[in-house]
C-alpha positions in Angstrom: 107.6 102.7 103.8 108.5 106.3 104.0 111.9 107.2 105.5 110.3 108.8 108.6 108.2 105.6 109.2 111.3 103.4 108.7 113.3 105.4 111.2 110.5 105.0 113.8 110.5 101.2 113.2 114.2 101.0 113.5 114.0 102.9 116.8 111.3 100.5 118.1 113.3 97.4 117.0 116.4 98.7 118.9 114.3 98.9 122.1 112.4 95.7 121.6 113.1 92.7 123.8 113.8 89.4 122.3 110.8 87.1 122.1 110.2 83.7 120.5 107.7 82.6 117.9 107.3 79.2 116.1 108.8 79.2 112.6 105.4 78.1 111.1 103.6 81.0 112.8 106.1 83.5 111.4 105.6 82.1 107.9 101.8 82.2 108.2 101.8 85.8 109.4 104.2 87.0 106.8 102.5 85.2 103.9 105.9 84.5 102.3 106.9 81.3 100.5 109.5 79.0 101.9 112.8 79.2 100.0 114.4 75.9 99.0 117.2 74.5 101.1 119.4 74.7 98.0 119.3 78.5 98.1 122.9 79.6 98.8 122.0 81.7 101.8 119.7 79.1 103.3 122.5 76.5 102.8 124.9 78.8 104.7 122.5 79.1 107.7 121.7 75.3 107.6 125.4 74.7 108.0 125.6 77.0 110.9 122.6 75.3 112.6 124.3 71.9 112.1 127.4 73.3 113.8 125.2 74.6 116.6 126.3 78.2 115.9 123.9 80.9 117.3 121.9 82.9 114.8 120.9 86.5 115.1 117.2 87.2 116.1 114.8 87.9 113.3 113.7 91.5 113.0 110.0 91.8 112.4 107.4 94.5 112.1 103.8 94.9 111.2 102.7 96.6 107.9 100.9 99.8 108.9 97.2 99.6 108.2 97.1 95.9 107.2 98.8 94.1 110.1 100.8 91.8 107.8 104.1 90.7 109.2 107.2 92.0 107.5 110.5 90.2 108.0 112.9 93.1 108.0 115.9 90.9 108.5 116.2 87.1 108.8 114.2 85.5 105.9 117.0 83.1 105.0 117.6 82.2 108.6 113.8 81.5 109.0 113.8 79.2 106.0 116.9 77.4 107.2 115.4 76.8 110.7 112.0 75.8 109.2 113.7 73.2 106.9 114.7 71.3 110.1 111.7 71.9 112.3 108.6 73.9 111.5 107.7 74.0 115.2 111.2 75.4 116.2 111.0 78.5 118.4 112.9 81.4 116.8 114.3 84.4 118.7 112.8 87.7 117.3 112.6 91.4 117.9 109.2 92.8 116.8 108.2 96.4 116.4 
């Protein structure tokens, strides 16, 4: 993504309201593989989930021209949530 496009996406993400999507739908749209629960970052977020700590919303955007979902921030959080419940609704901001 070119710097100008990135700045525009950041601006839209800052203004976007928080919405929820099912973990499995985010994975399907992003076409990314699931990380193992033994990944250090995923383990960290799994521990926070067990402690019922709130997690930041995922930051999502669409790839220009293709429509593929890009996880700008929150891939490890998504994997952690999915490892517990693929149907879990995850707070997101999408641009």
